[in-house]
C-alpha positions, -999 to 999 in steps of 0.1 A, spaced: 344 -587 -56 308 -581 -44 295 -576 -79 313 -608 -90 298 -628 -62 263 -614 -69 265 -621 -106 278 -657 -100 251 -670 -77 239 -693 -104 274 -705 -113 288 -728 -86 321 -732 -104 326 -694 -107 318 -689 -70 344 -717 -61 369 -700 -83 364 -666 -66 367 -683 -32 399 -701 -40 414 -670 -55 413 -651 -22 395 -669 6 397 -641 32 385 -614 7 357 -636 -5 345 -642 31 345 -605 40 327 -594 8 302 -623 10 294 -614 47 288 -577 37 267 -588 8 247 -616 26 218 -593 38 210 -585 1 211 -621 -12 198 -639 18 172 -666 9 188 -677 -23 200 -714 -23 236 -705 -33 238 -677 -7 225 -700 21 250 -727 11 279 -704 12 268 -687 44 268 -721 61 301 -731 45 319 -699 55 306 -698 90 312 -735 98 338 -737 125 360 -766 113 384 -783 137 407 -793 108 435 -772 93 435 -765 56 470 -768 42 462 -755 7 468 -772 -26 499 -789 -38 506 -761 -64 504 -735 -36 529 -753 -15 551 -759 -45 552 -721 -50 558 -714 -13 587 -739 -11 604 -727 -43 599 -690 -34 611 -697 1 643 -714 -12 650 -684 -35 645 -660 -6 669 -681 15 696 -680 -12 691 -642 -15 696 -639 23 729 -659 19 742 -637 -9 769 -621 13 783 -656 22 780 -670 -14 794 -640 -33 816 -625 -6 796 -593 -2 800 -573 29 770 -579 53 770 -543 64 765 -532 28 740 -559 18 715 -565 46 705 -529 55 696 -523 18 680 -556 9 662 -570 40 629 -556 27 632 -576 -5 639 -608 14 610 -604 38 584 -586 17 589 -590 -21 584 -628 -21 551 -624 -2 542 -599 -30 551 -626 -56 528 -650 -37 498 -627 -41 507 -619 -77 506 -656 -84 476 -664 -62 455 -635 -76 465 -642 -112 473 -605 -118 473 -592 -154 505 -587 -173 502 -549 -169 499 -551 -131 526 -577 -129 549 -554 -150 542 -525 -127 550 -545 -96 582 -561 -112 593 -527 -125 588 -509 -92 607 -537 -73 635 -537 -98 639 -499 -98 640 -499 -60 665 -528 -58 689 -512 -84 686 -478 -68 692 -487 -32 722 -509 -41 738 -482 -62 736 -455 -36 771 -445 -24 786 -468 2 790 -443 30 783 -458 65 780 -422 79 754 -411 53 721 -402 70 703 -402 37 714 -438 30 702 -449 64 669 -431 59 664 -446 24 672 -481 38 648 -476 67 619 -464 45 624 -489 17 604 -517 35 574 -493 38 575 -487 0 577 -525 -6 548 -529 18 528 -506 -4 537 -528 -34 526 -558 -14 493 -541 -7 488 -534 -44 492 -571 -52 469 -581 -23 440 -559 -35 446 -571 -71 457 -536 -82 423 -521 -72 437 -493 -51 405 -474 -51 387 -503 -34 389 -491 2 375 -522 19 403 -541 2 428 -519 19 411 -525 52 413 -562 46 450 -558 38 455 -542 73 437 -572 89 459 -596 69 490 -579 83 478 -583 118 469 -620 113 502 -627 95 522 -611 122 505 -633 148 510 -664 126 546 -654 120 552 -650 158 539 -685 163 561 -700 136 591 -681 150 586 -695 185 580 -730 171 612 -727 150 632 -714 180 620 -744 200 628 -769 172 663 -753 167 671 -756 204 660 -792 206 678 -802 173 711 -785 183 709 -800 218 702 -835 206 732 -835 182 754 -821 210 745 -851 231 760 -874 206 791 -853 201 782 -836 168 785 -798 168 760 -785 143 751 -752 160 772 -729 137 761 -746 105 725 -748 116 722 -711 125 741 -699 94 721 -720 69 691 -738 82 679 -710 104 685 -683 78 665 -702 52 637 -708 77 636 -671 86 636 -661 50 607 -684 42 587 -676 74 568 -646 60 557 -666 30 545 -696 51 527 -673 76 509 -655 47 499 -688 31 486 -703 63 467 -671 71 450 -672 37 441 -708 38 430 -708 74 416 -674 83 397 -691 112 430 -699 130 440 -663 139 412 -640 130 398 -640 165 432 -633 181 439 -597 170 406 -583 184 414 -599 217 449 -585 217 435 -551 209 410 -552 237 437 -563 262 465 -539 252 445 -507 243 436 -499 279 470 -509 292 488 -487 267 464 -458 275 472 -461 312 509 -464 304 509 -433 282 492 -412 309 516 -423 336 545 -418 311 535 -382 304 535 -375 341 568 -393 346 584 -371 320 576 -340 340 587 -356 373 620 -369 358 630 -336 342 637 -354 309 625 -337 278 627 -344 241 637 -308 233 674 -311 244 679 -349 244 682 -364 209 681 -400 220 650 -394 242 633 -377 212 641 -408 190 626 -432 216 597 -409 220 589 -411 183 593 -449 183 568 -450 211 545 -428 191 547 -449 160 540 -481 181 509 -466 197 495 -453 164 501 -488 148 481 -503 177 452 -478 172 450 -484 135 452 -522 136 427 -522 165 402 -502 145 408 -524 114 402 -556 134 371 -542 152 355 -523 123 330 -550 115 314 -550 150 280 -533 150 277 -521 185 298 -495 204 314 -510 235 340 -500 260 369 -509 237 357 -482 212 357 -456 239 392 -467 250 404 -463 214 389 -428 212 406 -418 245 439 -434 234 438 -415 201 433 -382 219 462 -389 242 483 -399 213 475 -366 196 490 -349 227 521 -371 225 525 -363 188 522 -325 195 550 -328 221 572 -347 196 564 -323 168 572 -292 189 605 -308 200 614 -314 164 605 -278 154 626 -265 184 656 -285 173 653 -273 137 650 -237 149 681 -241 170 704 -262 148 688 -261 113 676 -287 89 693 -321 85 681 -352 67 670 -369 99 652 -338 113 635 -332 80 623 -368 77 611 -369 113 593 -335 109 575 -348 78 563 -381 92 552 -364 125 531 -338 106 515 -366 85 508 -387 116 493 -357 134 469 -350 106 460 -387 104 455 -390 141 432 -359 142 410 -373 115 408 -407 132 402 -392 166 374 -370 153 357 -400 137 362 -422 168 346 -395 189 317 -393 164 314 -431 166 312 -431 204 284 -405 202 266 -428 178 268 -406 147 290 -428 126 299 -465 125 333 -479 134 337 -493 99 338 -457 86 368 -450 109 386 -479 92 379 -463 59 393 -430 71 425 -449 81 431 -467 48 421 -437 27 451 -417 41 477 -445 36 489 -433 2 500 -401 18 526 -421 38 538 -439 7 543 -406 -12 564 -393 17 583 -426 18 591 -423 -19 603 -387 -13 627 -398 15 640 -427 -6 644 -411 -40 648 -373 -34 665 -369 0 698 -383 -11 701 -358 -39 685 -330 -19 711 -333 9 741 -343 -13 741 -379 0 751 -367 35 
C-alpha cells in the first residue's frame, strides 16, 4: 500500500479510496512512509487527520452495516442449524464452530477489500472444501483424528481470514503483522461486546420475569445465539472503523501481564519439582502443561506485534526476552515428556500431533528469543522481531493442513 499512497499524493480521491478500503492498514503504512513524504501538503493533511484524537465514534457507512447485519443473521441461522434441521448438536458444533465464528469475518474483509475474482474463488473454494470434508468424516465420537481435525480447523480458517485481510498479498510481511494486531484489538472489542451483551441479557430476562413473562429459555436459545454468532463480525467492523478505540489497550495489557506471567512461570517450574508432579507419567498434566505453553507463546507473539512500532528499548522488551527464554525451557520439558511417552507407548494421533506442534513452537521460540536478545543488546529493532514471528506463521498452517487432511487417513480414522 505504501507505493499506492506515494503515487496518489496528488489525487485526493484516490487517497480517500485507499483509506476507506482499509483504515488501519492505511494508517500503519502512511505512518511508516511519512518521513519520506513529509512537507508535501497532502502528506501534512493526512498526518494531522490520522493523528487527530477524536472523541466521537465512527460507526461506518450504511452499506457496511447492511453487510454486517445480513452476514450476522446468516451466521445466526447457521448456528441454529441443529434446531432447525434436527441435526445432532454433538455432530454439528465441533465440526462447524469455526465457520460460524471466522468465515463470516473473512467474507467481511473479502467484501471490504474488494478482492479480485481469482482471490475470492480461492477463498470460497478452500472454505467449501474444508466444510464438505469435515462434515463427511466418519461420525465416531471416539475418533482421535476427528477430534484433532475439528480442533485444528479453526486455525486453518484463521489462515484464510488472514489471506483476505492482507488482500491476498501473503508475501507482504508488515500486512501479516498488522493482521496479528487486528486480532488482538478484535479480541478486546469482542470481550467488551460480550460483557455488554451479558449485562443486557440479564437485565432483559430479569425485567420480563418481574411482570410474569418467562422469556429466559427463548432468549438464550435464539436471541443470545444470534448475538454470539454476529459478535465477531461486529467486533471486527468496529475495530476497523475505530482503530483509536482499542489500539492503546493491547500494549498496556502486554506490559502488565508479561512480567506477571514471567514470575508465575518461574514459580510454577519450582512448584513442579516440589509437588512431585511431572508431565512424563501424567497425561492430563502434560495436556495442561501444553495449554499453558500455547497461552504464553500467544502472549509473547501478540506483545511483540503490538510493541513492534516503538523505537526505544525499555524494560518491557527485556521482560519479553526473559519470558521467551523461560518459555523455551518449558517447551523443552514438554517436548521431552512427549518423546518419553512415544518411546514408552508408541505413536498415536494425539502424541504425533502434539509432538509436531511442540517442535514447531520450539524452533519458532528459539528464533524469536535470539532476535529479542539481539534487540535488547541494541543490534536489531523490535520491528524485526515482529517480522520473524509472522514469517514463520505459514509453517503452522502447513502442519495444520497435515493434521486435518492427512492424519485421518494415516491413522485409519482412529
